mmCIF file of the protein (N, C-alpha, C, O) and its ligand, coordinates in Angstrom:
data_MODEL
# 
_entry.id   MODEL 
# 
loop_
_entity.id 
_entity.type 
_entity.pdbx_number_of_molecules 
1 polymer     1 
2 non-polymer 1 
# 
_entity_poly.entity_id                      1 
_entity_poly.type                           'polypeptide(L)' 
_entity_poly.nstd_linkage                   no 
_entity_poly.nstd_monomer                   no 
_entity_poly.pdbx_seq_one_letter_code       
;(UNK)(UNK)(UNK)(UNK)(UNK)(UNK)(UNK)(UNK)(UNK)(UNK)(UNK)(UNK)(UNK)(UNK)(UNK)(UNK)
(UNK)(UNK)(UNK)(UNK)(UNK)(UNK)(UNK)(UNK)(UNK)(UNK)(UNK)(UNK)(UNK)(UNK)(UNK)(UNK)
(UNK)(UNK)(UNK)(UNK)(UNK)(UNK)(UNK)(UNK)(UNK)(UNK)(UNK)(UNK)(UNK)(UNK)(UNK)
;
_entity_poly.pdbx_seq_one_letter_code_can   XXXXXXXXXXXXXXXXXXXXXXXXXXXXXXXXXXXXXXXXXXXXXXX 
_entity_poly.pdbx_strand_id                 A 
# 
loop_
_entity_poly_seq.entity_id 
_entity_poly_seq.num 
_entity_poly_seq.mon_id 
_entity_poly_seq.hetero 
1 1  UNK n 
1 2  UNK n 
1 3  UNK n 
1 4  UNK n 
1 5  UNK n 
1 6  UNK n 
1 7  UNK n 
1 8  UNK n 
1 9  UNK n 
1 10 UNK n 
1 11 UNK n 
1 12 UNK n 
1 13 UNK n 
1 14 UNK n 
1 15 UNK n 
1 16 UNK n 
1 17 UNK n 
1 18 UNK n 
1 19 UNK n 
1 20 UNK n 
1 21 UNK n 
1 22 UNK n 
1 23 UNK n 
1 24 UNK n 
1 25 UNK n 
1 26 UNK n 
1 27 UNK n 
1 28 UNK n 
1 29 UNK n 
1 30 UNK n 
1 31 UNK n 
1 32 UNK n 
1 33 UNK n 
1 34 UNK n 
1 35 UNK n 
1 36 UNK n 
1 37 UNK n 
1 38 UNK n 
1 39 UNK n 
1 40 UNK n 
1 41 UNK n 
1 42 UNK n 
1 43 UNK n 
1 44 UNK n 
1 45 UNK n 
1 46 UNK n 
1 47 UNK n 
# 
loop_
_struct_asym.id 
_struct_asym.entity_id 
A 1 
B 2 
# 
loop_
_chem_comp.id 
_chem_comp.type 
_chem_comp.mon_nstd_flag 
UNK 'L-peptide linking' . 
ZN  non-polymer         . 
# 
_pdbx_entity_nonpoly.entity_id   2 
_pdbx_entity_nonpoly.name        ? 
_pdbx_entity_nonpoly.comp_id     ZN 
# 
_pdbx_nonpoly_scheme.asym_id         B 
_pdbx_nonpoly_scheme.entity_id       2 
_pdbx_nonpoly_scheme.mon_id          ZN 
_pdbx_nonpoly_scheme.ndb_seq_num     1 
_pdbx_nonpoly_scheme.pdb_seq_num     101 
_pdbx_nonpoly_scheme.auth_seq_num    101 
_pdbx_nonpoly_scheme.pdb_mon_id      ZN 
_pdbx_nonpoly_scheme.auth_mon_id     ZN 
_pdbx_nonpoly_scheme.pdb_strand_id   A 
_pdbx_nonpoly_scheme.pdb_ins_code    . 
# 
loop_
_atom_site.group_PDB 
_atom_site.id 
_atom_site.type_symbol 
_atom_site.label_atom_id 
_atom_site.label_alt_id 
_atom_site.label_comp_id 
_atom_site.label_asym_id 
_atom_site.label_entity_id 
_atom_site.label_seq_id 
_atom_site.pdbx_PDB_ins_code 
_atom_site.Cartn_x 
_atom_site.Cartn_y 
_atom_site.Cartn_z 
_atom_site.occupancy 
_atom_site.B_iso_or_equiv 
_atom_site.pdbx_formal_charge 
_atom_site.auth_seq_id 
_atom_site.auth_comp_id 
_atom_site.auth_asym_id 
_atom_site.auth_atom_id 
_atom_site.pdbx_PDB_model_num 
ATOM   1   N  N  . UNK A 1 1  ? 0.833  -1.134 -0.017 1.00 0.00 ? 1   UNK A N  1 
ATOM   2   C  CA . UNK A 1 1  ? -0.010 0.042  -0.066 1.00 0.00 ? 1   UNK A CA 1 
ATOM   3   C  C  . UNK A 1 1  ? 0.878  1.372  0.016  1.00 0.00 ? 1   UNK A C  1 
ATOM   4   O  O  . UNK A 1 1  ? 1.658  1.656  0.925  1.00 0.00 ? 1   UNK A O  1 
ATOM   5   N  N  . UNK A 1 2  ? 0.605  2.094  -1.079 1.00 0.00 ? 2   UNK A N  1 
ATOM   6   C  CA . UNK A 1 2  ? 1.472  3.442  -1.023 1.00 0.00 ? 2   UNK A CA 1 
ATOM   7   C  C  . UNK A 1 2  ? 0.472  4.446  -0.480 1.00 0.00 ? 2   UNK A C  1 
ATOM   8   O  O  . UNK A 1 2  ? -0.692 4.487  -0.876 1.00 0.00 ? 2   UNK A O  1 
ATOM   9   N  N  . UNK A 1 3  ? 0.936  5.193  0.372  1.00 0.00 ? 3   UNK A N  1 
ATOM   10  C  CA . UNK A 1 3  ? 0.166  6.334  0.919  1.00 0.00 ? 3   UNK A CA 1 
ATOM   11  C  C  . UNK A 1 3  ? 0.861  7.709  0.710  1.00 0.00 ? 3   UNK A C  1 
ATOM   12  O  O  . UNK A 1 3  ? 2.071  7.797  0.504  1.00 0.00 ? 3   UNK A O  1 
ATOM   13  N  N  . UNK A 1 4  ? 0.018  8.781  0.776  1.00 0.00 ? 4   UNK A N  1 
ATOM   14  C  CA . UNK A 1 4  ? 0.695  10.067 0.814  1.00 0.00 ? 4   UNK A CA 1 
ATOM   15  C  C  . UNK A 1 4  ? 0.296  10.636 2.205  1.00 0.00 ? 4   UNK A C  1 
ATOM   16  O  O  . UNK A 1 4  ? -0.856 10.641 2.641  1.00 0.00 ? 4   UNK A O  1 
ATOM   17  N  N  . UNK A 1 5  ? 1.377  11.106 2.835  1.00 0.00 ? 5   UNK A N  1 
ATOM   18  C  CA . UNK A 1 5  ? 1.309  11.498 4.194  1.00 0.00 ? 5   UNK A CA 1 
ATOM   19  C  C  . UNK A 1 5  ? 1.895  12.984 4.217  1.00 0.00 ? 5   UNK A C  1 
ATOM   20  O  O  . UNK A 1 5  ? 2.609  13.422 3.315  1.00 0.00 ? 5   UNK A O  1 
ATOM   21  N  N  . UNK A 1 6  ? 1.530  13.684 5.305  1.00 0.00 ? 6   UNK A N  1 
ATOM   22  C  CA . UNK A 1 6  ? 2.060  14.963 5.468  1.00 0.00 ? 6   UNK A CA 1 
ATOM   23  C  C  . UNK A 1 6  ? 2.530  15.200 6.882  1.00 0.00 ? 6   UNK A C  1 
ATOM   24  O  O  . UNK A 1 6  ? 1.945  14.863 7.911  1.00 0.00 ? 6   UNK A O  1 
ATOM   25  N  N  . UNK A 1 7  ? 3.694  15.841 6.769  1.00 0.00 ? 7   UNK A N  1 
ATOM   26  C  CA . UNK A 1 7  ? 4.502  16.040 8.191  1.00 0.00 ? 7   UNK A CA 1 
ATOM   27  C  C  . UNK A 1 7  ? 3.689  17.156 8.815  1.00 0.00 ? 7   UNK A C  1 
ATOM   28  O  O  . UNK A 1 7  ? 3.295  18.120 8.159  1.00 0.00 ? 7   UNK A O  1 
ATOM   29  N  N  . UNK A 1 8  ? 3.438  16.982 10.178 1.00 0.00 ? 8   UNK A N  1 
ATOM   30  C  CA . UNK A 1 8  ? 2.764  18.030 10.856 1.00 0.00 ? 8   UNK A CA 1 
ATOM   31  C  C  . UNK A 1 8  ? 3.638  19.305 11.292 1.00 0.00 ? 8   UNK A C  1 
ATOM   32  O  O  . UNK A 1 8  ? 3.223  20.396 11.682 1.00 0.00 ? 8   UNK A O  1 
ATOM   33  N  N  . UNK A 1 9  ? 4.886  18.896 11.130 1.00 0.00 ? 9   UNK A N  1 
ATOM   34  C  CA . UNK A 1 9  ? 5.887  20.019 11.438 1.00 0.00 ? 9   UNK A CA 1 
ATOM   35  C  C  . UNK A 1 9  ? 6.167  20.964 10.349 1.00 0.00 ? 9   UNK A C  1 
ATOM   36  O  O  . UNK A 1 9  ? 6.086  22.179 10.528 1.00 0.00 ? 9   UNK A O  1 
ATOM   37  N  N  . UNK A 1 10 ? 6.465  20.483 9.325  1.00 0.00 ? 10  UNK A N  1 
ATOM   38  C  CA . UNK A 1 10 ? 7.004  21.130 8.152  1.00 0.00 ? 10  UNK A CA 1 
ATOM   39  C  C  . UNK A 1 10 ? 5.845  21.355 6.852  1.00 0.00 ? 10  UNK A C  1 
ATOM   40  O  O  . UNK A 1 10 ? 5.986  22.084 5.871  1.00 0.00 ? 10  UNK A O  1 
ATOM   41  N  N  . UNK A 1 11 ? 4.773  20.555 7.167  1.00 0.00 ? 11  UNK A N  1 
ATOM   42  C  CA . UNK A 1 11 ? 3.741  20.514 6.185  1.00 0.00 ? 11  UNK A CA 1 
ATOM   43  C  C  . UNK A 1 11 ? 3.970  20.029 4.822  1.00 0.00 ? 11  UNK A C  1 
ATOM   44  O  O  . UNK A 1 11 ? 3.105  20.157 3.956  1.00 0.00 ? 11  UNK A O  1 
ATOM   45  N  N  . UNK A 1 12 ? 5.148  19.455 4.593  1.00 0.00 ? 12  UNK A N  1 
ATOM   46  C  CA . UNK A 1 12 ? 5.533  18.953 3.342  1.00 0.00 ? 12  UNK A CA 1 
ATOM   47  C  C  . UNK A 1 12 ? 4.906  17.403 3.327  1.00 0.00 ? 12  UNK A C  1 
ATOM   48  O  O  . UNK A 1 12 ? 4.808  16.674 4.314  1.00 0.00 ? 12  UNK A O  1 
ATOM   49  N  N  . UNK A 1 13 ? 4.507  17.082 1.952  1.00 0.00 ? 13  UNK A N  1 
ATOM   50  C  CA . UNK A 1 13 ? 3.885  15.785 1.753  1.00 0.00 ? 13  UNK A CA 1 
ATOM   51  C  C  . UNK A 1 13 ? 4.951  14.902 1.101  1.00 0.00 ? 13  UNK A C  1 
ATOM   52  O  O  . UNK A 1 13 ? 5.768  15.421 0.341  1.00 0.00 ? 13  UNK A O  1 
ATOM   53  N  N  . UNK A 1 14 ? 4.982  13.586 1.364  1.00 0.00 ? 14  UNK A N  1 
ATOM   54  C  CA . UNK A 1 14 ? 5.706  12.565 0.993  1.00 0.00 ? 14  UNK A CA 1 
ATOM   55  C  C  . UNK A 1 14 ? 5.072  11.210 0.848  1.00 0.00 ? 14  UNK A C  1 
ATOM   56  O  O  . UNK A 1 14 ? 4.077  10.925 1.515  1.00 0.00 ? 14  UNK A O  1 
ATOM   57  N  N  . UNK A 1 15 ? 5.596  10.388 0.025  1.00 0.00 ? 15  UNK A N  1 
ATOM   58  C  CA . UNK A 1 15 ? 5.122  8.955  0.098  1.00 0.00 ? 15  UNK A CA 1 
ATOM   59  C  C  . UNK A 1 15 ? 5.618  8.120  1.218  1.00 0.00 ? 15  UNK A C  1 
ATOM   60  O  O  . UNK A 1 15 ? 6.740  8.239  1.709  1.00 0.00 ? 15  UNK A O  1 
ATOM   61  N  N  . UNK A 1 16 ? 4.705  7.258  1.598  1.00 0.00 ? 16  UNK A N  1 
ATOM   62  C  CA . UNK A 1 16 ? 4.909  6.175  2.632  1.00 0.00 ? 16  UNK A CA 1 
ATOM   63  C  C  . UNK A 1 16 ? 4.535  4.903  2.016  1.00 0.00 ? 16  UNK A C  1 
ATOM   64  O  O  . UNK A 1 16 ? 3.481  4.741  1.400  1.00 0.00 ? 16  UNK A O  1 
ATOM   65  N  N  . UNK A 1 17 ? 5.423  4.008  2.196  1.00 0.00 ? 17  UNK A N  1 
ATOM   66  C  CA . UNK A 1 17 ? 5.134  2.496  1.512  1.00 0.00 ? 17  UNK A CA 1 
ATOM   67  C  C  . UNK A 1 17 ? 5.025  1.578  2.808  1.00 0.00 ? 17  UNK A C  1 
ATOM   68  O  O  . UNK A 1 17 ? 5.892  1.552  3.682  1.00 0.00 ? 17  UNK A O  1 
ATOM   69  N  N  . UNK A 1 18 ? 3.942  0.885  2.823  1.00 0.00 ? 18  UNK A N  1 
ATOM   70  C  CA . UNK A 1 18 ? 3.806  -0.191 3.956  1.00 0.00 ? 18  UNK A CA 1 
ATOM   71  C  C  . UNK A 1 18 ? 3.335  -1.347 3.316  1.00 0.00 ? 18  UNK A C  1 
ATOM   72  O  O  . UNK A 1 18 ? 2.366  -1.366 2.556  1.00 0.00 ? 18  UNK A O  1 
ATOM   73  N  N  . UNK A 1 19 ? 4.176  -2.516 3.696  1.00 0.00 ? 19  UNK A N  1 
ATOM   74  C  CA . UNK A 1 19 ? 3.785  -3.662 3.077  1.00 0.00 ? 19  UNK A CA 1 
ATOM   75  C  C  . UNK A 1 19 ? 2.563  -4.395 3.555  1.00 0.00 ? 19  UNK A C  1 
ATOM   76  O  O  . UNK A 1 19 ? 2.192  -5.450 3.041  1.00 0.00 ? 19  UNK A O  1 
ATOM   77  N  N  . UNK A 1 20 ? 1.992  -3.847 4.483  1.00 0.00 ? 20  UNK A N  1 
ATOM   78  C  CA . UNK A 1 20 ? 0.657  -4.396 4.957  1.00 0.00 ? 20  UNK A CA 1 
ATOM   79  C  C  . UNK A 1 20 ? -0.473 -3.276 5.044  1.00 0.00 ? 20  UNK A C  1 
ATOM   80  O  O  . UNK A 1 20 ? -0.243 -2.188 4.517  1.00 0.00 ? 20  UNK A O  1 
ATOM   81  N  N  . UNK A 1 21 ? -1.532 -3.475 5.607  1.00 0.00 ? 21  UNK A N  1 
ATOM   82  C  CA . UNK A 1 21 ? -2.557 -2.677 5.816  1.00 0.00 ? 21  UNK A CA 1 
ATOM   83  C  C  . UNK A 1 21 ? -2.803 -1.985 7.145  1.00 0.00 ? 21  UNK A C  1 
ATOM   84  O  O  . UNK A 1 21 ? -3.668 -1.131 7.342  1.00 0.00 ? 21  UNK A O  1 
ATOM   85  N  N  . UNK A 1 22 ? -1.974 -2.436 7.995  1.00 0.00 ? 22  UNK A N  1 
ATOM   86  C  CA . UNK A 1 22 ? -1.875 -1.909 9.509  1.00 0.00 ? 22  UNK A CA 1 
ATOM   87  C  C  . UNK A 1 22 ? -1.065 -0.666 9.563  1.00 0.00 ? 22  UNK A C  1 
ATOM   88  O  O  . UNK A 1 22 ? 0.085  -0.610 9.126  1.00 0.00 ? 22  UNK A O  1 
ATOM   89  N  N  . UNK A 1 23 ? -1.673 0.298  10.092 1.00 0.00 ? 23  UNK A N  1 
ATOM   90  C  CA . UNK A 1 23 ? -1.207 1.565  10.199 1.00 0.00 ? 23  UNK A CA 1 
ATOM   91  C  C  . UNK A 1 23 ? -0.969 1.983  11.749 1.00 0.00 ? 23  UNK A C  1 
ATOM   92  O  O  . UNK A 1 23 ? -0.199 2.875  12.105 1.00 0.00 ? 23  UNK A O  1 
ATOM   93  N  N  . UNK A 1 24 ? -1.685 1.262  12.523 1.00 0.00 ? 24  UNK A N  1 
ATOM   94  C  CA . UNK A 1 24 ? -1.587 1.437  14.002 1.00 0.00 ? 24  UNK A CA 1 
ATOM   95  C  C  . UNK A 1 24 ? -0.102 1.489  14.527 1.00 0.00 ? 24  UNK A C  1 
ATOM   96  O  O  . UNK A 1 24 ? 0.689  0.581  14.267 1.00 0.00 ? 24  UNK A O  1 
ATOM   97  N  N  . UNK A 1 25 ? 0.217  2.512  15.222 1.00 0.00 ? 25  UNK A N  1 
ATOM   98  C  CA . UNK A 1 25 ? 1.558  2.683  15.769 1.00 0.00 ? 25  UNK A CA 1 
ATOM   99  C  C  . UNK A 1 25 ? 2.693  2.832  14.878 1.00 0.00 ? 25  UNK A C  1 
ATOM   100 O  O  . UNK A 1 25 ? 3.848  2.812  15.303 1.00 0.00 ? 25  UNK A O  1 
ATOM   101 N  N  . UNK A 1 26 ? 2.320  3.022  13.331 1.00 0.00 ? 26  UNK A N  1 
ATOM   102 C  CA . UNK A 1 26 ? 3.335  3.210  12.672 1.00 0.00 ? 26  UNK A CA 1 
ATOM   103 C  C  . UNK A 1 26 ? 3.827  4.631  12.599 1.00 0.00 ? 26  UNK A C  1 
ATOM   104 O  O  . UNK A 1 26 ? 3.016  5.556  12.647 1.00 0.00 ? 26  UNK A O  1 
ATOM   105 N  N  . UNK A 1 27 ? 5.214  4.861  12.476 1.00 0.00 ? 27  UNK A N  1 
ATOM   106 C  CA . UNK A 1 27 ? 5.738  6.158  12.365 1.00 0.00 ? 27  UNK A CA 1 
ATOM   107 C  C  . UNK A 1 27 ? 6.624  6.403  11.152 1.00 0.00 ? 27  UNK A C  1 
ATOM   108 O  O  . UNK A 1 27 ? 7.250  5.455  10.678 1.00 0.00 ? 27  UNK A O  1 
ATOM   109 N  N  . UNK A 1 28 ? 6.712  7.609  10.628 1.00 0.00 ? 28  UNK A N  1 
ATOM   110 C  CA . UNK A 1 28 ? 7.586  7.832  9.535  1.00 0.00 ? 28  UNK A CA 1 
ATOM   111 C  C  . UNK A 1 28 ? 8.461  8.973  9.894  1.00 0.00 ? 28  UNK A C  1 
ATOM   112 O  O  . UNK A 1 28 ? 8.005  9.937  10.510 1.00 0.00 ? 28  UNK A O  1 
ATOM   113 N  N  . UNK A 1 29 ? 9.764  8.896  9.512  1.00 0.00 ? 29  UNK A N  1 
ATOM   114 C  CA . UNK A 1 29 ? 10.640 9.815  9.707  1.00 0.00 ? 29  UNK A CA 1 
ATOM   115 C  C  . UNK A 1 29 ? 10.587 10.773 8.495  1.00 0.00 ? 29  UNK A C  1 
ATOM   116 O  O  . UNK A 1 29 ? 10.730 10.291 7.371  1.00 0.00 ? 29  UNK A O  1 
ATOM   117 N  N  . UNK A 1 30 ? 10.391 12.094 8.653  1.00 0.00 ? 30  UNK A N  1 
ATOM   118 C  CA . UNK A 1 30 ? 10.233 12.997 7.689  1.00 0.00 ? 30  UNK A CA 1 
ATOM   119 C  C  . UNK A 1 30 ? 11.460 13.168 6.920  1.00 0.00 ? 30  UNK A C  1 
ATOM   120 O  O  . UNK A 1 30 ? 12.549 13.298 7.480  1.00 0.00 ? 30  UNK A O  1 
ATOM   121 N  N  . UNK A 1 31 ? 11.309 13.173 5.590  1.00 0.00 ? 31  UNK A N  1 
ATOM   122 C  CA . UNK A 1 31 ? 12.537 13.349 4.699  1.00 0.00 ? 31  UNK A CA 1 
ATOM   123 C  C  . UNK A 1 31 ? 12.848 14.792 4.524  1.00 0.00 ? 31  UNK A C  1 
ATOM   124 O  O  . UNK A 1 31 ? 13.876 15.070 3.906  1.00 0.00 ? 31  UNK A O  1 
ATOM   125 N  N  . UNK A 1 32 ? 12.036 15.826 5.022  1.00 0.00 ? 32  UNK A N  1 
ATOM   126 C  CA . UNK A 1 32 ? 12.351 17.290 4.795  1.00 0.00 ? 32  UNK A CA 1 
ATOM   127 C  C  . UNK A 1 32 ? 12.899 18.030 6.212  1.00 0.00 ? 32  UNK A C  1 
ATOM   128 O  O  . UNK A 1 32 ? 13.605 19.039 6.217  1.00 0.00 ? 32  UNK A O  1 
ATOM   129 N  N  . UNK A 1 33 ? 12.520 17.458 7.170  1.00 0.00 ? 33  UNK A N  1 
ATOM   130 C  CA . UNK A 1 33 ? 12.875 18.022 8.554  1.00 0.00 ? 33  UNK A CA 1 
ATOM   131 C  C  . UNK A 1 33 ? 13.296 16.876 9.444  1.00 0.00 ? 33  UNK A C  1 
ATOM   132 O  O  . UNK A 1 33 ? 13.043 15.719 9.109  1.00 0.00 ? 33  UNK A O  1 
ATOM   133 N  N  . UNK A 1 34 ? 14.025 17.202 10.731 1.00 0.00 ? 34  UNK A N  1 
ATOM   134 C  CA . UNK A 1 34 ? 14.460 15.996 11.500 1.00 0.00 ? 34  UNK A CA 1 
ATOM   135 C  C  . UNK A 1 34 ? 13.476 15.630 12.496 1.00 0.00 ? 34  UNK A C  1 
ATOM   136 O  O  . UNK A 1 34 ? 13.790 15.562 13.684 1.00 0.00 ? 34  UNK A O  1 
ATOM   137 N  N  . UNK A 1 35 ? 12.264 15.382 12.069 1.00 0.00 ? 35  UNK A N  1 
ATOM   138 C  CA . UNK A 1 35 ? 11.135 14.920 13.003 1.00 0.00 ? 35  UNK A CA 1 
ATOM   139 C  C  . UNK A 1 35 ? 10.514 13.592 12.437 1.00 0.00 ? 35  UNK A C  1 
ATOM   140 O  O  . UNK A 1 35 ? 10.642 13.289 11.251 1.00 0.00 ? 35  UNK A O  1 
ATOM   141 N  N  . UNK A 1 36 ? 9.905  12.895 13.249 1.00 0.00 ? 36  UNK A N  1 
ATOM   142 C  CA . UNK A 1 36 ? 9.061  11.692 12.854 1.00 0.00 ? 36  UNK A CA 1 
ATOM   143 C  C  . UNK A 1 36 ? 7.764  11.920 13.402 1.00 0.00 ? 36  UNK A C  1 
ATOM   144 O  O  . UNK A 1 36 ? 7.601  12.570 14.434 1.00 0.00 ? 36  UNK A O  1 
ATOM   145 N  N  . UNK A 1 37 ? 6.728  11.345 12.669 1.00 0.00 ? 37  UNK A N  1 
ATOM   146 C  CA . UNK A 1 37 ? 5.325  11.413 13.044 1.00 0.00 ? 37  UNK A CA 1 
ATOM   147 C  C  . UNK A 1 37 ? 4.611  10.211 12.764 1.00 0.00 ? 37  UNK A C  1 
ATOM   148 O  O  . UNK A 1 37 ? 4.996  9.375  11.946 1.00 0.00 ? 37  UNK A O  1 
ATOM   149 N  N  . UNK A 1 38 ? 3.360  10.107 13.581 1.00 0.00 ? 38  UNK A N  1 
ATOM   150 C  CA . UNK A 1 38 ? 2.431  8.988  13.284 1.00 0.00 ? 38  UNK A CA 1 
ATOM   151 C  C  . UNK A 1 38 ? 1.850  9.059  12.038 1.00 0.00 ? 38  UNK A C  1 
ATOM   152 O  O  . UNK A 1 38 ? 1.362  10.109 11.619 1.00 0.00 ? 38  UNK A O  1 
ATOM   153 N  N  . UNK A 1 39 ? 1.861  7.946  11.357 1.00 0.00 ? 39  UNK A N  1 
ATOM   154 C  CA . UNK A 1 39 ? 1.264  7.924  10.007 1.00 0.00 ? 39  UNK A CA 1 
ATOM   155 C  C  . UNK A 1 39 ? -0.154 8.145  9.930  1.00 0.00 ? 39  UNK A C  1 
ATOM   156 O  O  . UNK A 1 39 ? -0.642 8.948  9.134  1.00 0.00 ? 39  UNK A O  1 
ATOM   157 N  N  . UNK A 1 40 ? -0.883 7.402  10.798 1.00 0.00 ? 40  UNK A N  1 
ATOM   158 C  CA . UNK A 1 40 ? -2.310 7.497  10.508 1.00 0.00 ? 40  UNK A CA 1 
ATOM   159 C  C  . UNK A 1 40 ? -2.944 8.831  10.650 1.00 0.00 ? 40  UNK A C  1 
ATOM   160 O  O  . UNK A 1 40 ? -3.620 9.204  9.691  1.00 0.00 ? 40  UNK A O  1 
ATOM   161 N  N  . UNK A 1 41 ? -2.844 9.621  11.686 1.00 0.00 ? 41  UNK A N  1 
ATOM   162 C  CA . UNK A 1 41 ? -3.452 10.966 11.753 1.00 0.00 ? 41  UNK A CA 1 
ATOM   163 C  C  . UNK A 1 41 ? -2.963 11.952 10.738 1.00 0.00 ? 41  UNK A C  1 
ATOM   164 O  O  . UNK A 1 41 ? -3.555 13.021 10.589 1.00 0.00 ? 41  UNK A O  1 
ATOM   165 N  N  . UNK A 1 42 ? -1.868 11.623 10.008 1.00 0.00 ? 42  UNK A N  1 
ATOM   166 C  CA . UNK A 1 42 ? -1.282 12.545 8.968  1.00 0.00 ? 42  UNK A CA 1 
ATOM   167 C  C  . UNK A 1 42 ? -1.493 11.988 7.506  1.00 0.00 ? 42  UNK A C  1 
ATOM   168 O  O  . UNK A 1 42 ? -0.922 12.507 6.547  1.00 0.00 ? 42  UNK A O  1 
ATOM   169 N  N  . UNK A 1 43 ? -2.302 10.955 7.388  1.00 0.00 ? 43  UNK A N  1 
ATOM   170 C  CA . UNK A 1 43 ? -2.551 10.358 6.185  1.00 0.00 ? 43  UNK A CA 1 
ATOM   171 C  C  . UNK A 1 43 ? -3.412 11.331 5.296  1.00 0.00 ? 43  UNK A C  1 
ATOM   172 O  O  . UNK A 1 43 ? -4.387 11.919 5.765  1.00 0.00 ? 43  UNK A O  1 
ATOM   173 N  N  . UNK A 1 44 ? -3.020 11.465 4.044  1.00 0.00 ? 44  UNK A N  1 
ATOM   174 C  CA . UNK A 1 44 ? -3.838 12.288 3.191  1.00 0.00 ? 44  UNK A CA 1 
ATOM   175 C  C  . UNK A 1 44 ? -4.853 11.393 2.184  1.00 0.00 ? 44  UNK A C  1 
ATOM   176 O  O  . UNK A 1 44 ? -6.061 11.585 2.041  1.00 0.00 ? 44  UNK A O  1 
ATOM   177 N  N  . UNK A 1 45 ? -4.056 10.393 1.544  1.00 0.00 ? 45  UNK A N  1 
ATOM   178 C  CA . UNK A 1 45 ? -4.776 9.511  0.889  1.00 0.00 ? 45  UNK A CA 1 
ATOM   179 C  C  . UNK A 1 45 ? -3.978 8.376  0.183  1.00 0.00 ? 45  UNK A C  1 
ATOM   180 O  O  . UNK A 1 45 ? -2.756 8.486  0.080  1.00 0.00 ? 45  UNK A O  1 
ATOM   181 N  N  . UNK A 1 46 ? -4.607 7.335  -0.284 1.00 0.00 ? 46  UNK A N  1 
ATOM   182 C  CA . UNK A 1 46 ? -3.866 6.192  -0.787 1.00 0.00 ? 46  UNK A CA 1 
ATOM   183 C  C  . UNK A 1 46 ? -3.593 6.556  -2.247 1.00 0.00 ? 46  UNK A C  1 
ATOM   184 O  O  . UNK A 1 46 ? -4.466 7.075  -2.942 1.00 0.00 ? 46  UNK A O  1 
ATOM   185 N  N  . UNK A 1 47 ? -2.396 6.284  -2.690 1.00 0.00 ? 47  UNK A N  1 
ATOM   186 C  CA . UNK A 1 47 ? -2.042 6.699  -4.013 1.00 0.00 ? 47  UNK A CA 1 
ATOM   187 C  C  . UNK A 1 47 ? -1.392 5.290  -4.790 1.00 0.00 ? 47  UNK A C  1 
ATOM   188 O  O  . UNK A 1 47 ? -0.999 5.354  -5.955 1.00 0.00 ? 47  UNK A O  1 
HETATM 189 ZN ZN . ZN  B 2 .  ? 8.816  17.500 8.236  1.00 0.00 2 101 ZN  A ZN 1 
# 
């Protein structure tokens, strides 16, 4: 599953790939700023 997510800190969007459909507890490291964030509340859409 490929998702579009947005960093809550810098508001940049990026792709996030997950091999399964489980998003609970998943975090992504932002590629634009040195923070990481929870995927689920920052999910924009599936791509
Ligand atoms: Zn960021």
